[in-house]
N, C-alpha and C positions, 0 to 999 in steps of 0.2 A: 657862298650867299650871307650881305650883312642885314642886320636888320633896316637902313635906309634904304638896300636893296630890295625889299620885300614886301609887298603886304601883308595884312593881319586880315583873320578873320573872330580874333577877340584881341582886346588891346592884351598887351602882354604886358606882365607884373614887372616893376621899377625892381631893380638889380638894389641889391641888401648896402646897405653904408654905414660908415660906425667914425663919429667923430676924432678929430684928431688933438692932443691937447696943445694951446696956445695956435690954432690955425682956425678961420673960417670955413676951411675950404674939407670938404668929406671924404673917407678912403674910402672906392668901390670895391666888394666883396667878390672874387669872381668863384673860387672853391675854397672846401675848409677840407687838409689836409691832417688825417689823424696817428697816430703812432699807440699803435697797440703792443703792450706786455714791456715796455722798455723802464718799467720801474720794479726790480725786482721784488721787493716787499710786497708789492698788490699781487704780482703774480703770484706769489705763492699763497696770500692770503686767498684766491679766486683757484687755487690748486691745481698752479702751473708749477713746471723745474723751471728755474729762470736762466738753470745754468744748458738746457735742450733745448729750449724755444725759442727763436731768436724774435725779438720785436715783429710786427708787420705794422701794414699803412692800411686806412681805410678811409672813406672821406662822407662826410656830413653834410645835407645841402645850407649853401647858404641863404635859404629860406627859413632855414630852422634858429636863427641868430633871435637875440631876443634883448633886446637893451631897453627895457623900460624899469626893472630893476624888481619885477614881480615873475614868478614861477608857477604859471600854470597843474597842476598837477595833471597826468595825463589819464582819460579815463582806459578803462580796459586794462590797469594794469595796479597791482599792491605793494610792489616794492621798488621805489624808483632812490637812486644812490648819485652823488654826485662827487666830481673830482675834478678838483683846482690847474687848470691849466696855463701854461708860459705859450703864449699865443704870438707867432712872428709873423709879421704882414711883408709883403713879398710885391717889390717894386717894379721886377722883371722876370720873366719866368730864364730858363734853358734847358738846358742835358749836359752830362757829364763835364759839368761846370767845377773846376779843381777848387780844392779846398779852400789854395789862399784866394781867391775870389766868390766864396760864397758869400762873403759877408756885403760885398756889393750890393747884392738884390737883395740886399733888406732896407724897407722901409723905417719899418719901425718895433714894436715889442708891448703888448696887453696883456690882461686877465681875464681867464673865459672862464668858465664850467664846463666839464661834458657830463652830461645829464644821459643816465641809462636805467632803462625797466630791467633791473635785474631777473625777474619775474620772467619777463618774457626771453631775455637771452638762455637763458639757465632753459627753458624748452625749445630755445633754436639749436642750440649746440648738442639737447642730446637726439633730436631729430637729425643734427648735419646738418641743418640750415643756415642762410645767412643771419645776420644777426643787425640790418637794417633797421627792423620794427623795436627792437632793444634799443638803438641808438642814433637816429635819424628819423626825429620826431617834430613835431611842432612846439617850440621855445626849447629844443635841448642843449643850445646853443648859448648859453647865457656869456654876453661880453661887454668890456667896457672902453672905454675909450685905447685907442693908439697913444703913443709915446714914442714920437724918435727920436732915436739914438740923440744924445746931444755928442757933438767935440768927437774925439777920440773915441771908441767902439773900445769895449772890455771883451777880451777875448777868454770864453770860458769853454772847457773842455768837457764835454759830457761822457760817461762809458755806458755799457747795457743796464747795468744797477748801480 
């Protein structure tokens, strides 16, 4: 069932959107996928063996996006860190996409921050619990505008380190 087919008992929230450089139209954000432990130096800094532990994926909520340029320090946390991230906007989904066709699914690129409540993350790790409370909080995904790739795409290869 889609939102057009259903009535609602409350008004559903608007989908988060981001501006696109050189366009009047906005880009709708449906999901935010993040990669953890993909940068060796940071994995080591956080006490992990970058050669033994492969990267992993997790999600932030699109509602966590912040575009005002201001970060409101979250309550119940005394240690918040940031990591700068290259953000990739996908224009098409899929599965088992061949590497040669992967860039056909990219709309554009941007810059974002991954804000983390390190104190709450450490506590969750000790208890063997998920990190959601540390990673997915209001304003934890500050982002800028999308930049569509101009003309030919520069292909980059990234390893785990």
